C-alpha positions as YAML, in Angstrom:
chain: A
units: angstrom
residues:
- id: 1
  name: MET
  ca: [213.79, 49.69, 87.74]
- id: 2
  name: ALA
  ca: [212.01, 52.97, 87.02]
- id: 3
  name: HIS
  ca: [208.26, 52.96, 86.35]
- id: 4
  name: THR
  ca: [208.75, 54.26, 82.80]
- id: 5
  name: GLU
  ca: [211.23, 51.45, 82.07]
- id: 6
  name: VAL
  ca: [208.75, 48.86, 83.36]
- id: 7
  name: MET
  ca: [206.03, 50.36, 81.15]
- id: 8
  name: ASN
  ca: [208.36, 50.36, 78.15]
- id: 9
  name: ILE
  ca: [209.26, 46.69, 78.65]
- id: 10
  name: HIS
  ca: [205.57, 45.81, 79.12]
- id: 11
  name: THR
  ca: [204.75, 47.55, 75.83]
- id: 12
  name: ILE
  ca: [207.54, 45.71, 74.01]
- id: 13
  name: LEU
  ca: [206.40, 42.34, 75.41]
- id: 14
  name: THR
  ca: [202.80, 43.05, 74.41]
- id: 15
  name: ASN
  ca: [203.86, 43.73, 70.82]
- id: 16
  name: PHE
  ca: [206.12, 40.71, 70.48]
- id: 17
  name: CYS
  ca: [205.14, 37.80, 68.24]
- id: 18
  name: LEU
  ca: [206.93, 34.73, 66.93]
- id: 19
  name: MET
  ca: [207.96, 36.65, 63.80]
- id: 20
  name: ASP
  ca: [210.37, 38.56, 66.05]
- id: 21
  name: ASP
  ca: [213.45, 36.37, 65.83]
- id: 22
  name: ASP
  ca: [214.71, 37.03, 69.36]
- id: 23
  name: PHE
  ca: [211.30, 36.27, 70.86]
- id: 24
  name: MET
  ca: [210.97, 33.17, 68.67]
- id: 25
  name: THR
  ca: [214.36, 31.81, 69.67]
- id: 26
  name: LYS
  ca: [213.49, 32.34, 73.31]
- id: 27
  name: CYS
  ca: [210.18, 30.52, 72.93]
- id: 28
  name: LEU
  ca: [211.71, 27.55, 71.13]
- id: 29
  name: ASP
  ca: [214.78, 27.26, 73.32]
- id: 30
  name: GLY
  ca: [214.58, 23.73, 74.75]
- id: 31
  name: ASP
  ca: [210.92, 23.20, 73.75]
- id: 32
  name: ARG
  ca: [210.90, 20.01, 71.70]
- id: 33
  name: ASP
  ca: [207.11, 19.90, 71.36]
- id: 34
  name: ALA
  ca: [206.93, 23.35, 69.76]
- id: 35
  name: ALA
  ca: [209.90, 22.60, 67.49]
- id: 36
  name: ARG
  ca: [208.44, 19.28, 66.37]
- id: 37
  name: LEU
  ca: [205.06, 20.90, 65.70]
- id: 38
  name: ILE
  ca: [206.61, 23.49, 63.37]
- id: 39
  name: LEU
  ca: [208.72, 20.93, 61.48]
- id: 40
  name: THR
  ca: [205.82, 18.48, 61.19]
- id: 41
  name: ILE
  ca: [203.62, 21.13, 59.57]
- id: 42
  name: LEU
  ca: [206.28, 22.52, 57.23]
- id: 43
  name: LEU
  ca: [207.75, 19.18, 56.16]
- id: 44
  name: LYS
  ca: [204.51, 17.16, 56.34]
- id: 45
  name: ARG
  ca: [206.41, 14.46, 58.17]
- id: 46
  name: THR
  ca: [205.95, 12.67, 61.47]
- id: 47
  name: ASP
  ca: [208.73, 10.09, 61.15]
- id: 48
  name: PHE
  ca: [211.28, 11.87, 63.34]
- id: 49
  name: HIS
  ca: [211.90, 12.92, 66.91]
- id: 50
  name: VAL
  ca: [213.53, 16.16, 68.02]
- id: 51
  name: LEU
  ca: [216.72, 15.29, 69.85]
- id: 52
  name: GLU
  ca: [218.23, 18.71, 70.53]
- id: 53
  name: ILE
  ca: [217.49, 22.43, 70.04]
- id: 54
  name: ARG
  ca: [220.09, 25.18, 69.99]
- id: 55
  name: THR
  ca: [219.29, 28.85, 69.54]
- id: 56
  name: GLN
  ca: [221.48, 31.79, 68.53]
- id: 57
  name: GLU
  ca: [224.36, 29.42, 67.76]
- id: 58
  name: TRP
  ca: [227.45, 30.86, 66.11]
- id: 59
  name: LEU
  ca: [229.12, 28.87, 63.34]
- id: 60
  name: GLU
  ca: [232.59, 30.38, 63.56]
- id: 61
  name: ASN
  ca: [234.76, 30.75, 60.48]
- id: 62
  name: LEU
  ca: [238.09, 32.32, 61.38]
- id: 63
  name: ALA
  ca: [239.12, 33.03, 57.80]
- id: 64
  name: HIS
  ca: [235.75, 34.00, 56.32]
- id: 65
  name: ARG
  ca: [232.24, 35.09, 57.26]
- id: 66
  name: SER
  ca: [230.71, 33.45, 60.34]
- id: 67
  name: LEU
  ca: [227.00, 32.76, 60.81]
- id: 68
  name: ARG
  ca: [224.64, 33.04, 63.73]
- id: 69
  name: LEU
  ca: [221.73, 30.63, 63.41]
- id: 70
  name: ASP
  ca: [218.36, 31.61, 64.86]
- id: 71
  name: ILE
  ca: [217.33, 28.02, 65.57]
- id: 72
  name: LYS
  ca: [219.18, 24.76, 64.98]
- id: 73
  name: ILE
  ca: [217.38, 21.47, 65.56]
- id: 74
  name: LEU
  ca: [218.79, 17.95, 65.48]
- id: 75
  name: ASP
  ca: [216.55, 14.94, 65.03]
- id: 76
  name: ASP
  ca: [217.17, 11.40, 66.26]
- id: 77
  name: GLU
  ca: [219.12, 10.59, 63.07]
- id: 78
  name: GLN
  ca: [221.33, 13.71, 63.45]
- id: 79
  name: ASN
  ca: [219.74, 15.49, 60.49]
- id: 80
  name: ILE
  ca: [220.01, 19.25, 60.89]
- id: 81
  name: TYR
  ca: [217.18, 21.80, 60.63]
- id: 82
  name: ASN
  ca: [218.02, 25.51, 60.57]
- id: 83
  name: ILE
  ca: [215.01, 27.83, 60.98]
- id: 84
  name: GLU
  ca: [215.58, 31.52, 60.23]
- id: 85
  name: ILE
  ca: [212.99, 34.26, 60.89]
- id: 86
  name: GLN
  ca: [213.20, 37.09, 58.34]
- id: 87
  name: ARG
  ca: [211.06, 40.22, 58.51]
- id: 88
  name: ASP
  ca: [213.21, 41.95, 55.91]
- id: 89
  name: SER
  ca: [213.05, 40.09, 52.59]
- id: 90
  name: ARG
  ca: [216.52, 41.35, 51.71]
- id: 91
  name: GLY
  ca: [217.89, 39.05, 54.40]
- id: 92
  name: ALA
  ca: [216.39, 35.93, 52.80]
- id: 93
  name: GLY
  ca: [218.12, 35.85, 49.42]
- id: 94
  name: CYS
  ca: [218.81, 32.56, 47.64]
- id: 95
  name: LYS
  ca: [222.58, 32.88, 48.08]
- id: 96
  name: ARG
  ca: [222.19, 33.34, 51.81]
- id: 97
  name: ALA
  ca: [220.27, 30.06, 51.91]
- id: 98
  name: ARG
  ca: [223.12, 28.46, 49.96]
- id: 99
  name: TYR
  ca: [225.65, 29.82, 52.46]
- id: 100
  name: HIS
  ca: [223.67, 28.52, 55.43]
- id: 101
  name: ALA
  ca: [223.49, 25.06, 53.86]
- id: 102
  name: SER
  ca: [227.23, 24.99, 53.15]
- id: 103
  name: ALA
  ca: [228.05, 26.19, 56.68]
- id: 104
  name: LEU
  ca: [225.95, 23.42, 58.19]
- id: 105
  name: ASP
  ca: [227.84, 20.88, 56.07]
- id: 106
  name: MET
  ca: [231.28, 22.19, 57.06]
- id: 107
  name: LYS
  ca: [230.58, 21.49, 60.73]
- id: 108
  name: GLN
  ca: [229.50, 17.87, 60.23]
- id: 109
  name: LEU
  ca: [232.58, 15.85, 59.30]
- id: 110
  name: GLU
  ca: [235.79, 15.27, 61.20]
- id: 111
  name: LYS
  ca: [239.11, 14.48, 59.53]
- id: 112
  name: GLY
  ca: [238.92, 11.05, 57.96]
- id: 113
  name: ASP
  ca: [235.13, 10.88, 57.87]
- id: 114
  name: ASP
  ca: [233.51, 9.67, 54.68]
- id: 115
  name: PHE
  ca: [231.41, 12.14, 52.66]
- id: 116
  name: ALA
  ca: [228.64, 9.56, 52.71]
- id: 117
  name: ASP
  ca: [228.34, 10.24, 56.46]
- id: 118
  name: LEU
  ca: [226.91, 13.71, 55.79]
- id: 119
  name: LYS
  ca: [223.42, 14.00, 57.24]
- id: 120
  name: ASP
  ca: [220.56, 15.82, 55.53]
- id: 121
  name: THR
  ca: [220.29, 19.56, 56.12]
- id: 122
  name: PHE
  ca: [217.12, 21.65, 55.98]
- id: 123
  name: VAL
  ca: [217.46, 25.45, 55.75]
- id: 124
  name: ILE
  ca: [214.04, 27.00, 56.39]
- id: 125
  name: PHE
  ca: [213.41, 30.72, 55.92]
- id: 126
  name: ILE
  ca: [210.13, 31.95, 57.41]
- id: 127
  name: SER
  ca: [209.73, 35.43, 55.95]
- id: 128
  name: GLU
  ca: [207.31, 38.27, 56.59]
- id: 129
  name: HIS
  ca: [206.40, 38.46, 52.91]
- id: 130
  name: ASP
  ca: [206.30, 36.18, 49.88]
- id: 131
  name: VAL
  ca: [210.00, 36.38, 49.01]
- id: 132
  name: LEU
  ca: [209.78, 34.23, 45.88]
- id: 133
  name: GLY
  ca: [206.64, 35.99, 44.68]
- id: 134
  name: ALA
  ca: [204.56, 33.15, 43.21]
- id: 135
  name: GLY
  ca: [201.78, 33.23, 45.81]
- id: 136
  name: GLU
  ca: [202.56, 29.80, 47.24]
- id: 137
  name: PRO
  ca: [202.37, 29.16, 50.99]
- id: 138
  name: ILE
  ca: [205.67, 27.28, 50.95]
- id: 139
  name: TYR
  ca: [208.44, 26.63, 48.43]
- id: 140
  name: HIS
  ca: [210.65, 23.52, 48.43]
- id: 141
  name: ILE
  ca: [213.99, 23.93, 46.69]
- id: 142
  name: GLU
  ca: [215.88, 20.79, 45.69]
- id: 143
  name: ARG
  ca: [218.86, 20.22, 43.40]
- id: 144
  name: MET
  ca: [217.71, 18.57, 40.19]
- id: 145
  name: ILE
  ca: [219.34, 16.67, 37.31]
- id: 146
  name: GLN
  ca: [218.08, 18.65, 34.35]
- id: 147
  name: GLU
  ca: [218.45, 15.92, 31.73]
- id: 148
  name: THR
  ca: [216.38, 13.39, 33.66]
- id: 149
  name: ASN
  ca: [214.23, 15.80, 35.68]
- id: 150
  name: THR
  ca: [215.00, 13.82, 38.82]
- id: 151
  name: LYS
  ca: [216.32, 14.89, 42.20]
- id: 152
  name: PHE
  ca: [220.07, 14.93, 42.68]
- id: 153
  name: GLY
  ca: [219.58, 13.52, 46.18]
- id: 154
  name: ASP
  ca: [222.54, 15.13, 47.94]
- id: 155
  name: GLY
  ca: [220.54, 15.68, 51.12]
- id: 156
  name: THR
  ca: [220.39, 19.48, 50.86]
- id: 157
  name: HIS
  ca: [216.90, 20.91, 51.31]
- id: 158
  name: ILE
  ca: [215.89, 24.59, 51.30]
- id: 159
  name: LEU
  ca: [212.41, 25.84, 52.16]
- id: 160
  name: TYR
  ca: [210.91, 29.32, 51.94]
- id: 161
  name: VAL
  ca: [207.73, 29.88, 53.96]
- id: 162
  name: ASN
  ca: [205.43, 32.72, 52.90]
- id: 163
  name: GLY
  ca: [204.62, 34.48, 56.17]
- id: 164
  name: SER
  ca: [201.79, 36.47, 54.59]
- id: 165
  name: TYR
  ca: [199.84, 33.30, 53.74]
- id: 166
  name: ARG
  ca: [196.56, 32.88, 55.68]
- id: 167
  name: GLY
  ca: [194.87, 29.89, 54.05]
- id: 168
  name: GLU
  ca: [192.50, 27.59, 55.94]
- id: 169
  name: ASP
  ca: [195.09, 24.87, 56.35]
- id: 170
  name: GLU
  ca: [197.91, 23.96, 58.74]
- id: 171
  name: ILE
  ca: [200.46, 26.36, 57.23]
- id: 172
  name: GLY
  ca: [197.92, 29.21, 57.16]
- id: 173
  name: ARG
  ca: [197.10, 28.66, 60.83]
- id: 174
  name: LEU
  ca: [200.79, 28.38, 61.69]
- id: 175
  name: MET
  ca: [201.55, 31.70, 59.99]
- id: 176
  name: HIS
  ca: [198.59, 33.24, 61.82]
- id: 177
  name: ASP
  ca: [200.12, 32.08, 65.10]
- id: 178
  name: PHE
  ca: [203.54, 33.44, 64.13]
- id: 179
  name: HIS
  ca: [202.03, 36.91, 63.74]
- id: 180
  name: CYS
  ca: [199.64, 36.67, 66.69]
- id: 181
  name: LYS
  ca: [200.44, 38.80, 69.75]
- id: 182
  name: ASN
  ca: [197.72, 37.32, 71.97]
- id: 183
  name: PRO
  ca: [198.28, 33.67, 72.97]
- id: 184
  name: ASP
  ca: [194.53, 33.27, 73.56]
- id: 185
  name: GLU
  ca: [193.97, 33.75, 69.81]
- id: 186
  name: MET
  ca: [196.53, 31.19, 68.66]
- id: 187
  name: TYR
  ca: [195.57, 27.85, 67.09]
- id: 188
  name: TYR
  ca: [198.44, 25.66, 68.29]
- id: 189
  name: GLN
  ca: [198.73, 25.09, 72.03]
- id: 190
  name: PRO
  ca: [202.49, 24.41, 72.23]
- id: 191
  name: LEU
  ca: [203.13, 27.83, 70.66]
- id: 192
  name: ALA
  ca: [200.42, 29.53, 72.71]
- id: 193
  name: GLU
  ca: [201.80, 28.14, 75.97]
- id: 194
  name: ARG
  ca: [205.34, 29.34, 75.29]
- id: 195
  name: THR
  ca: [204.10, 32.76, 74.17]
- id: 196
  name: ARG
  ca: [201.94, 33.07, 77.28]
- id: 197
  name: TYR
  ca: [204.83, 32.07, 79.54]
- id: 198
  name: PHE
  ca: [207.14, 34.83, 78.31]
- id: 199
  name: LYS
  ca: [204.41, 37.46, 78.05]
- id: 200
  name: GLU
  ca: [202.32, 36.81, 81.16]
- id: 201
  name: MET
  ca: [204.17, 34.69, 83.72]
- id: 202
  name: LYS
  ca: [206.41, 36.51, 86.19]
- id: 203
  name: GLU
  ca: [209.47, 34.31, 85.66]
- id: 204
  name: GLY
  ca: [209.07, 34.42, 81.88]
- id: 205
  name: LYS
  ca: [208.70, 38.20, 81.81]
- id: 206
  name: GLN
  ca: [211.80, 38.63, 83.97]
- id: 207
  name: ASN
  ca: [213.69, 36.36, 81.59]
- id: 208
  name: MET
  ca: [212.59, 38.42, 78.60]
- id: 209
  name: SER
  ca: [213.42, 41.68, 80.36]
- id: 210
  name: ARG
  ca: [217.01, 40.54, 80.88]
- id: 211
  name: LEU
  ca: [217.20, 39.45, 77.26]
- id: 212
  name: MET
  ca: [215.93, 42.82, 76.03]
- id: 213
  name: GLU
  ca: [218.44, 44.71, 78.15]
- id: 214
  name: GLU
  ca: [221.26, 42.59, 76.76]
- id: 215
  name: PHE
  ca: [219.94, 42.89, 73.21]
- id: 216
  name: GLU
  ca: [219.60, 46.66, 73.51]
- id: 217
  name: GLN
  ca: [223.26, 47.03, 74.43]
- id: 218
  name: GLN
  ca: [224.30, 44.68, 71.63]
- id: 219
  name: ALA
  ca: [222.12, 46.54, 69.14]
- id: 220
  name: ILE
  ca: [223.61, 49.89, 70.14]
- id: 221
  name: GLN
  ca: [227.13, 48.55, 69.81]
- id: 222
  name: ARG
  ca: [226.42, 46.90, 66.44]
- id: 223
  name: GLY
  ca: [224.71, 50.03, 65.21]
- id: 224
  name: MET
  ca: [227.61, 52.24, 66.21]
- id: 225
  name: GLU
  ca: [230.13, 49.95, 64.53]
- id: 226
  name: LEU
  ca: [228.02, 49.64, 61.39]
- id: 227
  name: GLY
  ca: [227.43, 53.38, 61.18]
- id: 228
  name: LYS
  ca: [231.12, 54.16, 61.51]
- id: 229
  name: GLN
  ca: [232.07, 51.54, 58.91]
- id: 230
  name: ILE
  ca: [229.53, 52.78, 56.37]
- id: 231
  name: ALA
  ca: [230.33, 56.41, 57.03]
- id: 232
  name: ASP
  ca: [234.09, 55.93, 56.70]
- id: 233
  name: GLN
  ca: [233.68, 53.89, 53.53]
- id: 234
  name: GLN
  ca: [231.39, 56.43, 51.90]
- id: 235
  name: VAL
  ca: [233.65, 59.34, 52.82]
- id: 236
  name: ARG
  ca: [236.63, 57.54, 51.28]
- id: 237
  name: THR
  ca: [234.93, 56.37, 48.10]
- id: 238
  name: GLU
  ca: [232.68, 59.35, 47.43]
- id: 239
  name: GLY
  ca: [234.85, 62.08, 48.85]
- id: 240
  name: ARG
  ca: [231.99, 63.91, 50.55]
- id: 241
  name: GLU
  ca: [231.15, 64.67, 54.16]
- id: 242
  name: GLU
  ca: [227.51, 63.67, 53.67]
- id: 243
  name: GLY
  ca: [228.66, 60.08, 53.63]
- id: 244
  name: ARG
  ca: [229.18, 60.08, 57.35]
- id: 245
  name: LYS
  ca: [225.62, 61.21, 58.08]
- id: 246
  name: GLU
  ca: [224.25, 58.62, 55.65]
- id: 247
  name: GLY
  ca: [226.23, 55.98, 57.48]
- id: 248
  name: LEU
  ca: [224.90, 57.06, 60.85]
- id: 249
  name: VAL
  ca: [221.38, 57.11, 59.45]
- id: 250
  name: GLU
  ca: [221.86, 53.54, 58.23]
- id: 251
  name: ALA
  ca: [222.92, 52.61, 61.76]
- id: 252
  name: ALA
  ca: [219.75, 54.27, 63.06]
- id: 253
  name: ARG
  ca: [217.72, 52.12, 60.67]
- id: 254
  name: LYS
  ca: [219.30, 49.00, 62.12]
- id: 255
  name: LEU
  ca: [218.60, 50.10, 65.68]
- id: 256
  name: MET
  ca: [214.99, 51.04, 64.98]
- id: 257
  name: ALA
  ca: [214.46, 47.73, 63.21]
- id: 258
  name: ALA
  ca: [215.39, 46.05, 66.48]
- id: 259
  name: ARG
  ca: [212.41, 47.87, 68.07]
- id: 260
  name: MET
  ca: [214.06, 47.74, 71.46]
- id: 261
  name: VAL
  ca: [215.90, 51.04, 71.21]
- id: 262
  name: ILE
  ca: [214.03, 54.29, 71.57]
- id: 263
  name: PRO
  ca: [214.72, 57.33, 69.34]
- id: 264
  name: GLU
  ca: [216.26, 59.33, 72.19]
- id: 265
  name: GLN
  ca: [218.89, 56.63, 72.68]
- id: 266
  name: ILE
  ca: [219.65, 56.56, 68.96]
- id: 267
  name: MET
  ca: [220.22, 60.32, 68.88]
- id: 268
  name: GLN
  ca: [222.40, 60.20, 71.98]
- id: 269
  name: VAL
  ca: [224.59, 57.32, 70.85]
- id: 270
  name: LEU
  ca: [225.00, 58.28, 67.19]
- id: 271
  name: GLY
  ca: [225.00, 62.03, 67.56]
- id: 272
  name: LEU
  ca: [222.04, 62.63, 65.26]
- id: 273
  name: SER
  ca: [219.76, 65.63, 65.63]
- id: 274
  name: GLU
  ca: [215.97, 65.48, 65.86]
- id: 275
  name: GLU
  ca: [215.86, 66.78, 62.27]
- id: 276
  name: ASP
  ca: [218.12, 63.95, 61.09]
- id: 277
  name: LEU
  ca: [215.99, 61.35, 62.81]
- id: 278
  name: LEU
  ca: [212.76, 62.87, 61.54]
- id: 279
  name: GLU
  ca: [214.10, 62.93, 57.99]
- id: 280
  name: PHE
  ca: [215.17, 59.32, 58.34]
- id: 281
  name: SER
  ca: [211.81, 58.24, 59.79]
- id: 282
  name: ASN
  ca: [209.86, 59.92, 56.99]
- id: 283
  name: SER
  ca: [212.01, 58.37, 54.27]
- id: 284
  name: HIS
  ca: [211.59, 54.88, 55.74]
- id: 285
  name: ALA
  ca: [207.91, 55.07, 56.71]
...
């Protein structure tokens, strides 16, 4: 590996934090202590044990839209916890939470199973900003019976965590740790240890380097496909050549959001000029 590539990977690792979904999923993969810590703080519960953790799991739907879950946790009663990291508030809309909850339900029952066998599901969005805008550290969404003002009790639970919250309490310290790049400055040891492993230990850094190389190729491919789809659609519907460039610029936005693809690669893959990329960067600063 060239020296410049090593330096680039070192810089990326240094800037990673748990609010980067790929880094977060790597840190939580198989770590029951870290997963239980997060759920205990967010749910204010200690009456469960983490049985299994799966990361980057695809919920395939052959006829309709599939989902890839950042983190899926099962407890000892088979209740399901889906944690999603969202830096872009647009990706944490209420209907997306609804879709996640429904997708988790569809994978639970086999033919002939009783609906009463459905386990509780918890969809938890941890977002960069206060998505719901009321200044609360955390929001609990439950279905309610309006006439009686009581919970419906169907076992569906949705939580939004305000990642910008920094209060002097457990959630404030947890959100500090999620944004912290230096494990020595983190409050919670299970999170600090996993962060330190992937940032500072040789084996962990090698693991992350392989992940970043794989992610870079996936990001380039996704960006190319997205750019072509948007460009073709805009050219058809708007009847103007500028649509193609706008589509490619949208693909560039996706690639730059990944923060693992450098501008030179974006220009090479998508065929954008330096002027195009500069215009895009200025408009999205």
